[in-house]
C-alpha positions as CSV (number, residue, x, y, z in Angstrom):
1,X,26.1,75.2,88.7
2,X,26.8,78.9,88.7
3,X,27.8,78.7,92.3
4,X,30.4,76.0,91.6
5,X,31.8,77.9,88.7
6,X,32.3,80.9,90.9
7,X,34.0,78.8,93.6
8,X,36.6,77.7,91.0
9,X,36.9,80.9,89.0
10,X,37.6,83.2,91.9
11,X,40.6,81.3,93.4
12,X,42.0,80.6,89.9
13,X,41.7,84.3,89.0
14,X,43.4,85.3,92.3
15,X,46.2,82.8,91.6
16,X,46.8,84.2,88.1
17,X,46.8,87.8,89.5
18,X,49.2,86.8,92.3
19,X,51.6,85.1,89.8
20,X,51.5,88.2,87.6
21,X,52.2,90.5,90.5
22,X,55.0,88.2,91.8
23,X,56.5,88.0,88.3
24,X,56.5,91.8,88.1
25,X,58.1,92.2,91.5
26,X,60.7,89.6,90.7
27,X,61.6,91.4,87.5
28,X,61.9,94.7,89.2
29,X,63.5,93.7,92.5
30,X,66.7,91.9,91.2
31,X,67.7,95.0,89.3
32,X,67.8,97.0,92.6
33,X,69.9,94.4,94.5
34,X,72.7,94.0,91.9
35,X,73.0,97.8,91.7
36,X,73.4,98.1,95.5
37,X,75.8,95.2,95.5
38,X,77.8,96.7,92.7
39,X,78.0,100.0,94.5
40,X,79.2,98.2,97.7
41,X,81.8,96.4,95.6
42,X,83.0,99.6,93.9
43,X,83.2,101.3,97.3
44,X,85.3,98.5,98.8
45,X,87.6,98.5,95.7
46,X,88.0,102.2,96.0
47,X,88.9,101.9,99.7
48,X,91.4,99.1,98.9
49,X,93.1,101.1,96.2
50,X,93.3,104.1,98.6
51,X,94.9,101.8,101.2
52,X,97.4,100.5,98.7
53,X,98.4,104.0,97.8
54,X,98.9,104.9,101.4
55,X,101.1,101.9,102.0
56,X,103.3,102.7,99.0
57,X,103.5,106.4,100.1
58,X,104.4,105.3,103.7
59,X,107.3,103.0,102.5
60,X,108.6,105.6,100.1
61,X,108.7,108.2,102.9
62,X,110.4,105.7,105.2
63,X,113.0,104.9,102.6
64,X,113.7,108.7,102.1
65,X,114.0,109.2,105.9
66,X,116.4,106.3,106.3
67,X,118.5,107.7,103.4
68,X,118.6,111.1,105.1
69,X,119.5,109.4,108.4
70,X,122.4,107.6,106.8
71,X,123.6,110.8,105.2
72,X,123.4,112.6,108.5
73,X,125.3,109.9,110.2
74,X,128.0,110.1,107.6
75,X,128.1,113.9,108.0
76,X,128.5,113.5,111.7
77,X,131.4,111.0,111.2
78,X,133.1,113.4,108.8
79,X,132.6,116.3,111.1
80,X,134.1,114.4,114.0
81,X,137.1,113.2,111.9
82,X,137.7,116.7,110.7
83,X,137.5,118.0,114.3
84,X,140.0,115.3,115.4
85,X,142.4,116.3,112.7
86,X,142.1,120.0,113.4
87,X,141.8,120.1,117.2
88,X,144.1,117.3,118.3
89,X,147.3,118.7,119.9
90,X,149.7,116.0,118.8
91,X,149.8,113.1,116.3
92,X,149.3,110.4,118.9
93,X,146.1,111.9,120.2
94,X,144.9,112.5,116.6
95,X,145.5,108.8,115.7
96,X,143.7,107.6,118.8
97,X,140.7,109.8,118.1
98,X,140.5,108.7,114.4
99,X,141.0,105.1,115.4
100,X,138.1,105.3,117.9
101,X,135.9,106.9,115.3
102,X,136.6,104.2,112.7
103,X,136.5,101.3,115.2
104,X,132.7,101.4,115.4
105,X,132.3,101.2,111.7
106,X,135.0,98.5,111.2
107,X,133.8,96.1,113.9
108,X,133.2,92.7,112.5
109,X,129.8,91.2,113.1
110,X,129.6,89.0,116.1
111,X,129.7,85.2,115.5
112,X,126.9,83.1,116.8
113,X,127.5,81.2,119.9
114,X,127.5,77.5,119.5
115,X,127.0,75.0,122.3
116,X,130.0,72.9,123.4
117,X,130.4,69.7,121.5
118,X,131.5,67.6,124.4
119,X,128.3,67.9,126.3
120,X,125.5,65.4,125.8
121,X,122.0,66.6,125.3
122,X,119.6,66.2,128.2
123,X,117.7,62.9,128.3
124,X,114.0,62.5,128.6
125,X,114.4,59.4,130.7
126,X,116.2,58.4,133.9
127,X,119.5,56.7,133.3
128,X,119.8,53.2,134.9
129,X,122.6,50.8,135.6
130,X,122.9,47.7,133.4
131,X,120.9,44.7,134.6
132,X,118.8,46.9,137.0
133,X,115.1,47.5,136.6
134,X,114.0,50.6,134.8
135,X,111.4,53.1,136.1
136,X,108.6,51.4,134.3
137,X,109.4,48.0,135.9
138,X,106.7,47.0,138.4
139,X,109.4,46.3,141.0
140,X,111.2,49.6,140.6
141,X,111.9,51.4,143.9
142,X,110.7,48.5,146.0
143,X,113.2,46.9,148.4
144,X,113.5,43.2,148.3
145,X,112.8,41.6,151.6
């Protein structure tokens, strides 16, 4: 009898100890995983915020440079107009120089090309004469003998 009690008691005791150890590990292990996941999430959020700041900075710099480019272009135009007024020998030459300077700025935008209206679009089938067999007819292309 004592032997059968030992056979049942030892595995039951091992099972209870195993469940207790598993419970303790389960209680301690999930706390480590969320902290690691939270750190990764915080790191990704920080990198994303940094990227957004870089994008905003890039476009602000681009806008500033384009504004400077526009101002420089205007200054060059003004300098050329002033030079044309000051250095042209006669009125006719001055007018031609000024007209060529302002012709580039005053050009109207080009109109889009449109296809001619009298042309018919290409067909995706072969045209045929009335009362003649079409390409899908079983006698198409065969000579009658």
